N, CA, C and O atoms as a Tinker XYZ file with bonds, in Angstrom:
   392  protein
     1  N     12.534000    8.402000  -14.221000    73     2
     2  CA    12.768000    6.970000  -14.275000    64     1     3
     3  C     11.518000    6.241000  -13.783000    63     2     4     5
     4  O     11.045000    6.495000  -12.675000    81     3
     5  N     10.995000    5.356000  -14.588000    73     3     6
     6  CA     9.839000    4.575000  -14.171000    64     5     7
     7  C     10.309000    3.340000  -13.434000    63     6     8     9
     8  O     11.316000    2.725000  -13.784000    81     7
     9  N      9.560000    2.996000  -12.413000    73     7    10
    10  CA     9.915000    1.842000  -11.589000    64     9    11
    11  C      9.048000    0.653000  -11.967000    63    10    12    13
    12  O      7.940000    0.809000  -12.481000    81    11
    13  N      9.565000   -0.522000  -11.709000    73    11    14
    14  CA     8.811000   -1.751000  -11.864000    64    13    15
    15  C      7.656000   -1.721000  -10.856000    63    14    16    17
    16  O      7.870000   -1.313000   -9.714000    81    15
    17  N      6.429000   -2.140000  -11.236000    73    15    18
    18  CA     5.308000   -2.114000  -10.286000    64    17    19
    19  C      5.587000   -2.900000   -9.007000    63    18    20    21
    20  O      5.068000   -2.562000   -7.943000    81    19
    21  N      6.397000   -3.938000   -9.108000    73    19    22
    22  CA     6.694000   -4.745000   -7.929000    64    21    23
    23  C      7.744000   -4.086000   -7.033000    63    22    24    25
    24  O      7.944000   -4.520000   -5.899000    81    23
    25  N      8.414000   -3.044000   -7.528000    73    23    26
    26  CA     9.293000   -2.246000   -6.677000    64    25    27
    27  C      8.503000   -1.168000   -5.950000    63    26    28    29
    28  O      8.898000   -0.732000   -4.869000    81    27
    29  N      7.396000   -0.739000   -6.532000    73    27    30
    30  CA     6.555000    0.284000   -5.909000    64    29    31
    31  C      5.672000   -0.340000   -4.836000    63    30    32    33
    32  O      5.640000    0.145000   -3.706000    81    31
    33  N      4.952000   -1.411000   -5.174000    73    31    34
    34  CA     4.069000   -2.097000   -4.223000    64    33    35
    35  C      4.880000   -3.156000   -3.489000    63    34    36    37
    36  O      5.252000   -4.170000   -4.079000    81    35
    37  N      5.153000   -2.934000   -2.223000    73    35    38
    38  CA     5.963000   -3.882000   -1.476000    64    37    39
    39  C      5.143000   -5.057000   -0.973000    63    38    40    41
    40  O      5.512000   -6.211000   -1.189000    81    39
    41  N      4.017000   -4.767000   -0.294000    73    39    42
    42  CA     3.145000   -5.842000    0.159000    64    41    43
    43  C      1.815000   -5.249000    0.596000    63    42    44    45
    44  O      1.754000   -4.079000    0.974000    81    43
    45  N      0.745000   -6.043000    0.550000    73    43    46
    46  CA    -0.546000   -5.549000    1.039000    64    45    47
    47  C     -0.558000   -5.514000    2.560000    63    46    48    49
    48  O      0.133000   -6.294000    3.215000    81    47
    49  N     -1.344000   -4.610000    3.111000    73    47    50
    50  CA    -1.499000   -4.512000    4.561000    64    49    51
    51  C     -2.766000   -5.282000    4.919000    63    50    52    53
    52  O     -3.874000   -4.844000    4.609000    81    51
    53  N     -2.602000   -6.422000    5.567000    73    51    54
    54  CA    -3.722000   -7.282000    5.937000    64    53    55
    55  C     -3.963000   -7.108000    7.434000    63    54    56    57
    56  O     -3.363000   -7.800000    8.257000    81    55
    57  N     -4.849000   -6.177000    7.774000    73    55    58
    58  CA    -5.229000   -5.928000    9.162000    64    57    59
    59  C     -6.753000   -5.838000    9.219000    63    58    60    61
    60  O     -7.416000   -5.836000    8.181000    81    59
    61  N     -7.305000   -5.762000   10.424000    73    59    62
    62  CA    -8.753000   -5.621000   10.543000    64    61    63
    63  C     -9.217000   -4.325000    9.898000    63    62    64    65
    64  O    -10.234000   -4.303000    9.204000    81    63
    65  N     -8.476000   -3.245000   10.124000    73    63    66
    66  CA    -8.837000   -1.961000    9.533000    64    65    67
    67  C     -8.726000   -2.012000    8.006000    63    66    68    69
    68  O     -9.584000   -1.480000    7.301000    81    67
    69  N     -7.672000   -2.651000    7.502000    73    67    70
    70  CA    -7.485000   -2.762000    6.059000    64    69    71
    71  C     -8.582000   -3.574000    5.396000    63    70    72    73
    72  O     -9.046000   -3.211000    4.314000    81    71
    73  N     -9.009000   -4.666000    6.021000    73    71    74
    74  CA   -10.086000   -5.484000    5.459000    64    73    75
    75  C    -11.428000   -4.769000    5.558000    63    74    76    77
    76  O    -12.273000   -4.919000    4.675000    81    75
    77  N    -11.635000   -3.992000    6.622000    73    75    78
    78  CA   -12.881000   -3.248000    6.788000    64    77    79
    79  C    -13.011000   -2.169000    5.718000    63    78    80    81
    80  O    -14.076000   -2.008000    5.123000    81    79
    81  N    -11.935000   -1.432000    5.474000    73    79    82
    82  CA   -11.977000   -0.383000    4.452000    64    81    83
    83  C    -12.079000   -1.000000    3.054000    63    82    84    85
    84  O    -12.610000   -0.365000    2.143000    81    83
    85  N    -11.584000   -2.209000    2.875000    73    83    86
    86  CA   -11.717000   -2.908000    1.592000    64    85    87
    87  C    -13.184000   -3.228000    1.309000    63    86    88    89
    88  O    -13.653000   -3.051000    0.185000    81    87
    89  N    -13.909000   -3.701000    2.329000    73    87    90
    90  CA   -15.311000   -4.071000    2.143000    64    89    91
    91  C    -16.222000   -2.853000    2.042000    63    90    92    93
    92  O    -17.122000   -2.821000    1.202000    81    91
    93  N    -15.997000   -1.851000    2.890000    73    91    94
    94  CA   -16.907000   -0.706000    2.948000    64    93    95
    95  C    -16.646000    0.335000    1.865000    63    94    96    97
    96  O    -17.590000    0.856000    1.270000    81    95
    97  N    -15.385000    0.644000    1.604000    73    95    98
    98  CA   -15.068000    1.783000    0.739000    64    97    99
    99  C    -14.390000    1.387000   -0.572000    63    98   100   101
   100  O    -13.898000    2.255000   -1.294000    81    99
   101  N    -14.356000    0.086000   -0.894000    73    99   102
   102  CA   -13.721000   -0.385000   -2.137000    64   101   103
   103  C    -12.291000    0.129000   -2.249000    63   102   104   105
   104  O    -11.874000    0.624000   -3.296000    81   103
   105  N    -11.545000    0.002000   -1.147000    73   103   106
   106  CA   -10.194000    0.545000   -1.065000    64   105   107
   107  C     -9.221000   -0.555000   -0.682000    63   106   108   109
   108  O     -9.479000   -1.332000    0.238000    81   107
   109  N     -8.098000   -0.618000   -1.394000    73   107   110
   110  CA    -7.031000   -1.559000   -1.086000    64   109   111
   111  C     -5.929000   -0.813000   -0.341000    63   110   112   113
   112  O     -5.695000    0.369000   -0.593000    81   111
   113  N     -5.256000   -1.500000    0.573000    73   111   114
   114  CA    -4.216000   -0.876000    1.384000    64   113   115
   115  C     -2.901000   -1.599000    1.119000    63   114   116   117
   116  O     -2.836000   -2.826000    1.196000    81   115
   117  N     -1.848000   -0.834000    0.806000    73   115   118
   118  CA    -0.545000   -1.401000    0.484000    64   117   119
   119  C      0.552000   -0.704000    1.259000    63   118   120   121
   120  O      0.456000    0.481000    1.578000    81   119
   121  N      1.596000   -1.458000    1.555000    73   119   122
   122  CA     2.848000   -0.864000    2.001000    64   121   123
   123  C      3.649000   -0.606000    0.730000    63   122   124   125
   124  O      3.881000   -1.526000   -0.054000    81   123
   125  N      4.075000    0.645000    0.519000    73   123   126
   126  CA     4.712000    1.028000   -0.735000    64   125   127
   127  C      6.104000    1.578000   -0.472000    63   126   128   129
   128  O      6.481000    1.862000    0.665000    81   127
   129  N      6.858000    1.720000   -1.559000    73   127   130
   130  CA     8.206000    2.283000   -1.480000    64   129   131
   131  C      8.121000    3.710000   -0.955000    63   130   132   133
   132  O      7.211000    4.455000   -1.318000    81   131
   133  N      9.068000    4.093000   -0.098000    73   131   134
   134  CA     9.004000    5.411000    0.544000    64   133   135
   135  C      9.087000    6.562000   -0.443000    63   134   136   137
   136  O      8.537000    7.631000   -0.176000    81   135
   137  N      9.755000    6.380000   -1.569000    73   135   138
   138  CA     9.923000    7.460000   -2.540000    64   137   139
   139  C      8.874000    7.447000   -3.652000    63   138   140   141
   140  O      8.920000    8.287000   -4.551000    81   139
   141  N      7.932000    6.509000   -3.602000    73   139   142
   142  CA     6.915000    6.409000   -4.655000    64   141   143
   143  C      5.880000    7.525000   -4.498000    63   142   144   145
   144  O      5.431000    7.824000   -3.391000    81   143
   145  N      5.514000    8.131000   -5.627000    73   143   146
   146  CA     4.466000    9.151000   -5.565000    64   145   147
   147  C      3.123000    8.525000   -5.943000    63   146   148   149
   148  O      3.053000    7.346000   -6.289000    81   147
   149  N      2.060000    9.328000   -5.873000    73   147   150
   150  CA     0.715000    8.803000   -6.082000    64   149   151
   151  C      0.505000    8.285000   -7.507000    63   150   152   153
   152  O     -0.199000    7.296000   -7.708000    81   151
   153  N      1.106000    8.941000   -8.483000    73   151   154
   154  CA     0.940000    8.492000   -9.864000    64   153   155
   155  C      1.622000    7.133000  -10.082000    63   154   156   157
   156  O      1.070000    6.271000  -10.765000    81   155
   157  N      2.802000    6.939000   -9.513000    73   155   158
   158  CA     3.490000    5.647000   -9.638000    64   157   159
   159  C      2.697000    4.548000   -8.945000    63   158   160   161
   160  O      2.616000    3.432000   -9.457000    81   159
   161  N      2.109000    4.845000   -7.787000    73   159   162
   162  CA     1.304000    3.859000   -7.066000    64   161   163
   163  C      0.072000    3.498000   -7.884000    63   162   164   165
   164  O     -0.281000    2.324000   -7.993000    81   163
   165  N     -0.582000    4.504000   -8.459000    73   163   166
   166  CA    -1.775000    4.272000   -9.274000    64   165   167
   167  C     -1.450000    3.395000  -10.480000    63   166   168   169
   168  O     -2.178000    2.445000  -10.766000    81   167
   169  N     -0.367000    3.703000  -11.188000    73   167   170
   170  CA     0.018000    2.924000  -12.364000    64   169   171
   171  C      0.405000    1.499000  -11.980000    63   170   172   173
   172  O      0.111000    0.561000  -12.721000    81   171
   173  N      1.060000    1.324000  -10.832000    73   171   174
   174  CA     1.466000   -0.012000  -10.398000    64   173   175
   175  C      0.250000   -0.878000  -10.071000    63   174   176   177
   176  O      0.206000   -2.046000  -10.458000    81   175
   177  N     -0.733000   -0.324000   -9.366000    73   175   178
   178  CA    -1.937000   -1.099000   -9.017000    64   177   179
   179  C     -2.715000   -1.451000  -10.283000    63   178   180   181
   180  O     -3.206000   -2.572000  -10.412000    81   179
   181  N     -2.832000   -0.522000  -11.202000    73   179   182
   182  CA    -3.548000   -0.798000  -12.451000    64   181   183
   183  C     -2.839000   -1.861000  -13.275000    63   182   184   185
   184  O     -3.493000   -2.674000  -13.929000    81   183
   185  N     -1.509000   -1.866000  -13.252000    73   183   186
   186  CA    -0.755000   -2.853000  -14.029000    64   185   187
   187  C     -0.823000   -4.241000  -13.403000    63   186   188   189
   188  O     -0.977000   -5.233000  -14.116000    81   187
   189  N     -0.711000   -4.321000  -12.092000    73   187   190
   190  CA    -0.660000   -5.619000  -11.421000    64   189   191
   191  C     -2.039000   -6.267000  -11.329000    63   190   192   193
   192  O     -2.180000   -7.460000  -11.597000    81   191
   193  N     -3.061000   -5.491000  -10.951000    73   191   194
   194  CA    -4.385000   -6.061000  -10.685000    64   193   195
   195  C     -5.387000   -5.867000  -11.815000    63   194   196   197
   196  O     -6.507000   -6.369000  -11.723000    81   195
   197  N     -5.017000   -5.148000  -12.887000    73   195   198
   198  CA    -5.888000   -4.952000  -14.046000    64   197   199
   199  C     -7.226000   -4.326000  -13.650000    63   198   200   201
   200  O     -8.283000   -4.785000  -14.083000    81   199
   201  N     -7.177000   -3.274000  -12.824000    73   199   202
   202  CA    -8.360000   -2.537000  -12.400000    64   201   203
   203  C     -8.111000   -1.053000  -12.631000    63   202   204   205
   204  O     -6.970000   -0.631000  -12.816000    81   203
   205  N     -9.186000   -0.258000  -12.621000    73   203   206
   206  CA    -9.078000    1.199000  -12.748000    64   205   207
   207  C     -9.105000    1.812000  -11.348000    63   206   208   209
   208  O     -9.922000    1.431000  -10.509000    81   207
   209  N     -8.214000    2.755000  -11.109000    73   207   210
   210  CA    -8.076000    3.389000   -9.799000    64   209   211
   211  C     -8.717000    4.766000   -9.838000    63   210   212   213
   212  O     -8.493000    5.545000  -10.765000    81   211
   213  N     -9.528000    5.058000   -8.808000    73   211   214
   214  CA   -10.155000    6.376000   -8.717000    64   213   215
   215  C     -9.243000    7.370000   -8.011000    63   214   216   217
   216  O     -9.025000    8.472000   -8.515000    81   215
   217  N     -8.702000    6.991000   -6.840000    73   215   218
   218  CA    -7.856000    7.917000   -6.095000    64   217   219
   219  C     -6.845000    7.152000   -5.252000    63   218   220   221
   220  O     -7.008000    5.965000   -4.971000    81   219
   221  N     -5.791000    7.871000   -4.855000    73   219   222
   222  CA    -4.740000    7.308000   -4.010000    64   221   223
   223  C     -4.466000    8.286000   -2.877000    63   222   224   225
   224  O     -4.250000    9.474000   -3.116000    81   223
   225  N     -4.475000    7.793000   -1.650000    73   223   226
   226  CA    -4.101000    8.579000   -0.482000    64   225   227
   227  C     -2.906000    7.892000    0.169000    63   226   228   229
   228  O     -2.863000    6.666000    0.261000    81   227
   229  N     -1.937000    8.686000    0.619000    73   227   230
   230  CA    -0.744000    8.106000    1.220000    64   229   231
   231  C     -0.552000    8.621000    2.639000    63   230   232   233
   232  O     -1.052000    9.685000    3.004000    81   231
   233  N      0.182000    7.846000    3.432000    73   231   234
   234  CA     0.508000    8.225000    4.804000    64   233   235
   235  C      1.924000    7.756000    5.113000    63   234   236   237
   236  O      2.298000    6.631000    4.783000    81   235
   237  N      2.710000    8.622000    5.748000    73   235   238
   238  CA     4.065000    8.289000    6.159000    64   237   239
   239  C      4.050000    7.856000    7.614000    63   238   240   241
   240  O      3.333000    8.435000    8.429000    81   239
   241  N      4.843000    6.834000    7.947000    73   239   242
   242  CA     4.969000    6.356000    9.318000    64   241   243
   243  C      6.433000    6.378000    9.710000    63   242   244   245
   244  O      7.281000    5.831000    9.005000    81   243
   245  N      6.725000    7.004000   10.824000    73   243   246
   246  CA     8.097000    7.079000   11.308000    64   245   247
   247  C      8.431000    5.825000   12.107000    63   246   248   249
   248  O      7.570000    5.254000   12.777000    81   247
   249  N      9.695000    5.402000   12.027000    73   247   250
   250  CA    10.116000    4.200000   12.722000    64   249   251
   251  C     10.042000    4.352000   14.231000    63   250   252   253
   252  O     10.306000    5.426000   14.772000    81   251
   253  N      9.682000    3.273000   14.902000    73   251   254
   254  CA     9.547000    3.288000   16.356000    64   253   255
   255  C     10.867000    2.899000   17.011000    63   254   256   257
   256  O     11.688000    2.193000   16.425000    81   255
   257  N     11.049000    3.369000   18.222000    73   255   258
   258  CA    12.208000    2.994000   19.017000    64   257   259
   259  C     12.019000    1.562000   19.504000    63   258   260   261
   260  O     10.995000    1.235000   20.103000    81   259
   261  N     12.997000    0.719000   19.248000    73   259   262
   262  CA    12.955000   -0.685000   19.677000    64   261   263
   263  C     14.153000   -0.962000   20.557000    63   262   264   265
   264  O     15.270000   -0.545000   20.249000    81   263
   265  N     13.920000   -1.672000   21.661000    73   263   266
   266  CA    15.008000   -1.986000   22.581000    64   265   267
   267  C     15.129000   -3.483000   22.774000    63   266   268   269
   268  O     14.137000   -4.212000   22.772000    81   267
   269  N     16.353000   -3.924000   22.941000    73   267   270
   270  CA    16.644000   -5.314000   23.289000    64   269   271
   271  C     17.719000   -5.231000   24.362000    63   270   272   273
   272  O     18.909000   -5.162000   24.053000    81   271
   273  N     17.300000   -5.238000   25.620000    73   271   274
   274  CA    18.254000   -5.073000   26.710000    64   273   275
   275  C     18.795000   -3.656000   26.739000    63   274   276   277
   276  O     18.034000   -2.689000   26.762000    81   275
   277  N     20.124000   -3.538000   26.739000    73   275   278
   278  CA    20.732000   -2.208000   26.777000    64   277   279
   279  C     20.823000   -1.557000   25.403000    63   278   280   281
   280  O     20.940000   -0.336000   25.300000    81   279
   281  N     20.769000   -2.352000   24.368000    73   279   282
   282  CA    20.911000   -1.795000   23.021000    64   281   283
   283  C     19.545000   -1.354000   22.491000    63   282   284   285
   284  O     18.517000   -1.935000   22.839000    81   283
   285  N     19.550000   -0.339000   21.662000    73   283   286
   286  CA    18.307000    0.137000   21.078000    64   285   287
   287  C     18.565000    0.667000   19.677000    63   286   288   289
   288  O     19.699000    0.962000   19.300000    81   287
   289  N     17.494000    0.777000   18.924000    73   287   290
   290  CA    17.562000    1.299000   17.571000    64   289   291
   291  C     16.161000    1.618000   17.097000    63   290   292   293
   292  O     15.184000    1.417000   17.820000    81   291
   293  N     16.073000    2.106000   15.899000    73   291   294
   294  CA    14.785000    2.471000   15.341000    64   293   295
   295  C     14.433000    1.546000   14.190000    63   294   296   297
   296  O     15.294000    1.177000   13.391000    81   295
   297  N     13.152000    1.172000   14.110000    73   295   298
   298  CA    12.690000    0.445000   12.938000    64   297   299
   299  C     12.609000    1.451000   11.784000    63   298   300   301
   300  O     12.466000    2.648000   12.034000    81   299
   301  N     12.695000    1.005000   10.554000    73   299   302
   302  CA    12.741000    1.959000    9.432000    64   301   303
   303  C     11.407000    2.679000    9.226000    63   302   304   305
   304  O     10.343000    2.158000    9.562000    81   303
   305  N     11.490000    3.889000    8.667000    73   303   306
   306  CA    10.293000    4.624000    8.269000    64   305   307
   307  C      9.647000    3.896000    7.092000    63   306   308   309
   308  O     10.335000    3.246000    6.305000    81   307
   309  N      8.313000    4.008000    6.976000    73   307   310
   310  CA     7.635000    3.354000    5.872000    64   309   311
   311  C      6.429000    4.171000    5.429000    63   310   312   313
   312  O      6.029000    5.125000    6.097000    81   311
   313  N      5.853000    3.781000    4.288000    73   311   314
   314  CA     4.760000    4.525000    3.679000    64   313   315
   315  C      3.620000    3.575000    3.358000    63   314   316   317
   316  O      3.838000    2.460000    2.886000    81   315
   317  N      2.403000    4.030000    3.619000    73   315   318
   318  CA     1.202000    3.246000    3.348000    64   317   319
   319  C      0.359000    3.986000    2.315000    63   318   320   321
   320  O      0.290000    5.215000    2.331000    81   319
   321  N     -0.282000    3.238000    1.415000    73   319   322
   322  CA    -1.134000    3.836000    0.394000    64   321   323
   323  C     -2.523000    3.214000    0.448000    63   322   324   325
   324  O     -2.672000    1.993000    0.486000    81   323
   325  N     -3.539000    4.078000    0.451000    73   323   326
   326  CA    -4.935000    3.661000    0.352000    64   325   327
   327  C     -5.367000    3.912000   -1.090000    63   326   328   329
   328  O     -5.397000    5.058000   -1.538000    81   327
   329  N     -5.703000    2.846000   -1.816000    73   327   330
   330  CA    -6.022000    2.934000   -3.246000    64   329   331
   331  C     -7.506000    2.622000   -3.423000    63   330   332   333
   332  O     -7.943000    1.491000   -3.214000    81   331
   333  N     -8.276000    3.641000   -3.813000    73   331   334
   334  CA    -9.714000    3.468000   -4.016000    64   333   335
   335  C     -9.985000    3.122000   -5.471000    63   334   336   337
   336  O     -9.498000    3.789000   -6.383000    81   335
   337  N    -10.775000    2.063000   -5.676000    73   335   338
   338  CA   -11.107000    1.610000   -7.031000    64   337   339
   339  C    -12.344000    2.331000   -7.539000    63   338   340   341
   340  O    -13.189000    2.768000   -6.757000    81   339
   341  N    -12.443000    2.452000   -8.865000    73   339   342
   342  CA   -13.608000    3.081000   -9.480000    64   341   343
   343  C    -14.845000    2.220000   -9.270000    63   342   344   345
   344  O    -14.755000    1.009000   -9.063000    81   343
   345  N    -15.998000    2.871000   -9.327000    73   343   346
   346  CA   -17.268000    2.154000   -9.224000    64   345   347
   347  C    -17.401000    1.210000  -10.405000    63   346   348   349
   348  O    -17.075000    1.570000  -11.536000    81   347
   349  N    -17.876000    0.008000  -10.144000    73   347   350
   350  CA   -18.047000   -0.983000  -11.192000    64   349   351
   351  C    -16.855000   -1.897000  -11.388000    63   350   352   353
   352  O    -16.962000   -2.899000  -12.095000    81   351
   353  N    -15.721000   -1.578000  -10.780000    73   351   354
   354  CA   -14.541000   -2.441000  -10.890000    64   353   355
   355  C    -14.675000   -3.615000   -9.923000    63   354   356   357
   356  O    -15.167000   -3.461000   -8.805000    81   355
   357  N    -14.235000   -4.775000  -10.365000    73   355   358
   358  CA   -14.292000   -5.961000   -9.521000    64   357   359
   359  C    -13.153000   -5.926000   -8.514000    63   358   360   361
   360  O    -12.001000   -5.688000   -8.877000    81   359
   361  N    -13.477000   -6.162000   -7.256000    73   359   362
   362  CA   -12.486000   -6.147000   -6.183000    64   361   363
   363  C    -11.663000   -7.433000   -6.253000    63   362   364   365
   364  O    -12.233000   -8.524000   -6.264000    81   363
   365  N    -10.323000   -7.325000   -6.299000    73   363   366
   366  CA    -9.491000   -8.529000   -6.315000    64   365   367
   367  C     -9.678000   -9.320000   -5.017000    63   366   368   369
   368  O     -9.639000   -8.750000   -3.927000    81   367
   369  N     -9.879000  -10.631000   -5.139000    73   367   370
   370  CA   -10.086000  -11.467000   -3.943000    64   369   371
   371  C     -8.778000  -11.686000   -3.205000    63   370   372   373
   372  O     -8.695000  -11.462000   -1.997000    81   371
   373  N     -7.770000  -12.120000   -3.919000    73   371   374
   374  CA    -6.462000  -12.400000   -3.314000    64   373   375
   375  C     -5.552000  -11.211000   -3.557000    63   374   376   377
   376  O     -5.140000  -10.977000   -4.693000    81   375
   377  N     -5.229000  -10.456000   -2.516000    73   375   378
   378  CA    -4.352000   -9.297000   -2.674000    64   377   379
   379  C     -2.923000   -9.684000   -2.350000    63   378   380   381
   380  O     -2.029000   -8.845000   -2.465000    81   379
   381  N     -2.674000  -10.914000   -1.950000    73   379   382
   382  CA    -1.328000  -11.344000   -1.580000    64   381   383
   383  C     -0.425000  -11.532000   -2.784000    63   382   384   385
   384  O      0.711000  -11.976000   -2.616000    81   383
   385  N     -0.877000  -11.216000   -3.990000    73   383   386
   386  CA    -0.109000  -11.461000   -5.191000    64   385   387
   387  C      1.085000  -10.554000   -5.403000    63   386   388   389
   388  O      1.826000  -10.731000   -6.370000    81   387
   389  N      1.291000   -9.586000   -4.522000    73   387   390
   390  CA     2.410000   -8.648000   -4.717000    64   389   391
   391  C      3.681000   -9.260000   -4.220000    63   390   392
   392  O      4.738000   -8.633000   -4.293000    81   391
């Protein structure tokens, strides 16, 4: 089953590290669906931003324990994708379009 690109790419990760890797390594950073594989992420980025993707690296993050007084719970697990663009591709200026 193919997913809609907007179901795969949840939102861009806008942090100092994410912006640094964008400038230095031509890499975009996204928060993606937990069940998305690298091929689905690659196809979604190519469809949404109209660029060619060289490689995709993913990382899983486990939810942290959060407390509010006596009650506690865990934040949900999530997945991050580092998407490297091919040489010669124009870097999208506004990544907030997801």
